N, C-alpha and C positions, 0 to 999 in steps of 0.2 A: 531660482525662481521665487517670486514672493508668494506666501501662504495667505491668499484672500479668502479661502473657505471659511477659515474659522471666524473672519470678521463679518460675514453675511448674518443678517438677522434670521433667528430660527424659523420664522414663517415662510420666508423667502427660500431658505435653503431645504426645509421640507418639500415646498412645491416643485423644486428643481429635482431633489431625490426621488420623489414619487413617480416622476415621469420615466425614470431609467429602469431598464430590465436587469441591469449588472452594475454592481458596485465594486470597482477593483481598487484596490490601495496598495501601491508598490513603495517599498523603502528603499533606502540607498541613498537618501539625500541629506539634507541638514540634520544631525541628530537632535531629537527632541520634537521636530515639527512632525515627523510621521505620526508619533504618538498622539500628539495634538488633533490631527486629522482624523484618526480612527476614533478617538475619544468623541469629537464633535460629532461625527456620523451617527455613531450609536446613540449618542445623547438626543440628537433630534428624532431619530426613528422611535427611541423610547417614549417620546411624547404623543405619538399618535396612537388612536384607540384600537387598531387592528394591525395584524402582521403584514409586512411588506411581502409582495410576490415578486421578489427578484433575488438574484444569485449575489452572493457576498464573498469576496476573494480578498485574502490578505498575503502578501508576499514580504517577508522580513529578511533584510540582508544582515551581514556582520556590522555595518556601519551604524545600525538603529538602536543598538544596545536595548531590547526590548526584554524585559525579564519575563521568567516563566509565569509570574503571578498575574502579570497583564495579560499574556496570551490566553491563559485559562479564563480570565475575566470576560476577554473578549469573544471567546468561544461560547461562552455560557449567554451572553447578550445576543450573540447571532441565533443561537438555538430558540431563543425566546421571541425574537424580532422578525425573522425572515422564513418565508416557505421554499425558497429555492436552493440552489446549490450552495455548498459550502466548501472553501478551499483555504487552506493553511498551509502556507510554504516557509520554512526556515531554512536559509541557506547561508551557513556561517563558514562552510568549507570549500574550498576549490579542487574540482578534479580536472581542469583542463590539461591537455596534453597526454591524457591516458587513453590508450587505444580501445579497450575493450570494456564492456560492462564487468567482468571479472575483476580487471585491474582497478576499476572505479570503486568497485565493493571492497576490495582489498585495502586500498588507500583509506576509505572512509572508515572502515570497521577497526583497522590497526591505529588510527589517529590517536594522539594523546591531547588531553586538554588540561589546563591548570585550574579551570573553574570547577566547582563543586557539582556534582550531579544533581540535576533537577528534574521534577517530574511535571510534564503536562498531562492534566486531567481531562480526557475527552468527555463532554456531557453527552446526554442523549439529546438527539436531534429528532423531534417527533415529527417535523414537517419536511425536512430535507429530503430530496431526491437523490442527490449524489454528494458524497462527501470525499474530499481528497486532502490527506494529511502527509506532508513532507517535513521531516525533522532531521534535517542535514546538518546536526550539531553534535559532538561526540559527548557534551554534557547534558543533553536533553534526553529524558526517557518518556514513553507513553505509557499511561495508565487508562484502563477502560473503566467505564461506569459499573460500581459495584451495588449502587441501590436499585430498587425497582424502578422499571421504565422499559422503553422500547423505541427503536428507529422505525416508527410505524410506516412511512412513506418511502424510506429508503430503498432504492433499486440498484445503486452502484456505489462500491466502496473501494477506494484506491488508497493502499499505504505504500509509501516509497521512503527508502533511505532513513530507516527509523529503528531504535530498539525498544522493545518492551521491558518494562520492568520485571523483577523475578516473578514466577508464576502466572505471567499474563497470557500465556498460550492456552492455558485451560480457560481462562476468561474469555479470551478471543473465540474459542470454539463454542462456548456458552452462549455468547452475544449473538454470533452469526447463526446458530442453531435455534435460539428460542426468542430472540429480540428483534429480528429482522424479517418480518413475513413476507415481505414482497422483494427481497433481495435476489437480484438477477445476475449481478457481476461482481465478483471479488477479484481484485488484482493486488498482489504483494510483490514488491521488488526492493531487495537491497535490506532485508529485514533480520533483525537478530532478536534472540529472546524468546522465539517460538520453537520448543522442541518437540511439541506434538499438537496435531491439529485435525481435531475431530469434527466432521462437518454432517449435519442432518439437516439438509435444506432442501425442501419440496420445491421452492422457486428458482433455484439457482440454476442459471443457464451457461453461465461462462465463468471459469475458474483460470487465473493464471498465476503460477508460483516461480518466481525467478529469483535466484540467489537468496532463498531463506535460510540463512546460514545456521547450521546446528540441527536440522529438523531431522527428528528419528523415527516419528510416526505421521503418517498421512493416511487417514481413515475417511472417506468420502462416500456418503450415501446421498445421491442426489437424482431422483427420478427423471428430472427435466434437463438434466445437464446435456448440453450440445457440444461445446468446446471446451478443452482442458488442454493446458501447456504446463509443463514442468521443466524447469531449467536451472541446473547447479544447485539444487537443495540438498542432495544426499551424497555429496562427494567426500565430505570428511566425516560421514556418519557410518560407522561400522554397525552391523546389526540391525540398520534401519527396517521398518515394516511400512510397507505400502498395500494399501486395500482400497479399491474402487469399484462402485455399484454404480453404473450409470447406463441403463439399458437402451437409451436413446442418444448416446455419444455418436455424434457425427464426425468430429475432427479431434484427433489427439495428437501433440506434440510432446517430444521426449528428447532432452539432450541432458543426460544426468546418469549416474551410476544405479545400474539396477541390481538391487541386492537380492539375496536368495528369498527372503520372506516377503514375496511380492504375489497379490493376488488381484486380478481384474475379472470382474463378473462378464457375463455375456455382453457382447457388443454388437449385435446382428445389424444394426443399422449404420456401422461405421463407413464412412465415406472416404476420409483422408487419413492415412497414418504417416506422420513426418518424424523421423528418427535421426537424430544427428549426434556423431561422435564428438566428445568433448575435445576442445583444445587441449593438448597435453600440459598438465599442470602438476608441478611438483609441490606437494603440501608440507607442512611441518612435520608429519609422521614420516616423511621420507620416500613416499610411493607416488607414482604417477597414476592420476586418475583417468579412467575411461568411462564411457556410459555403457558399455557390454550391451551394445544395440542388439546383438543376437539374442541376449537374454529376454529383452523386453518383448521382442517380436514373438516369442513363443506364447504370449499371453493373449494374442490377438488370432483370431480363427480367419478373419476375411476382411478384406477393404477393397473399394474400387481404385483408389490410387495409393501408392505406397512411394514415399521419397525418403532417400537415405543422403545425408549430409555427412561426407567423410572428408575431413580436412587434412592436406598433405604437410606435415611438418617436417623440413628438412633435417633441422638440428637433432630430431629424435628419430626419425625413420631412416635416414640414410647416412648416420654419422658412422 
């Protein structure tokens, strides 16, 4: 398809773009054209006197050959030019044909790359309501902003298929607890590089942690938290610590290894408790991981609905 967008006069292009509630640019086409299109859009918005009230979504594929410096530049421009949602998706690895999320995560986290590690620096988005970051590339690492700032309007943060740089776990705890005053939902799936997550979030209402590999400490104090899910985070973390203080918790989902050092505060309003046994998985240490659902149940006094999900694996149980 011919690229006619870049050839339009800036005035006409701006009039068209200002009518759109969503700007979405998907890669995978002719190399180089994708970069020109994104640069053209950002250049046009940069000429208007006020921020655009629209969402900005960028999806990068392996064919686009976009370097991390340009990704960082695009993110900084989006933080300055837009007041809507921001999504950055980098998909350079393929996970087709894998049956489960655990298999996909193992394939992703174990993959090798001939490229030198590069760091994508996420800037502060003062006006974005929702941020979604996917860095499905073994050579890309995520770094959080260290300078003073805030995600003032942010209500939803989604982090998937990415690896933090060393020490970023502490930075994530600080950013969520101190720089996101309106954050209501935090979702992390297939994440590496976070060994400790300490959240002090008065506005947080939903928390999902799925396959946060290597997590050894989860300490949550969230007085408004209503729903929480933990899946496959502590499987390979011996001696892990879990502490939850969420007095208004209504729904709790657990499919993970329950360690001895677990403490859950009063949950008098709990409506649904869903506990699932892990699919038997043999890890490098040579043991088979289970969720020990009977142990996690001891930390809850009451619930209106209890769901137990117990998979039957013939190769393990009936061999």
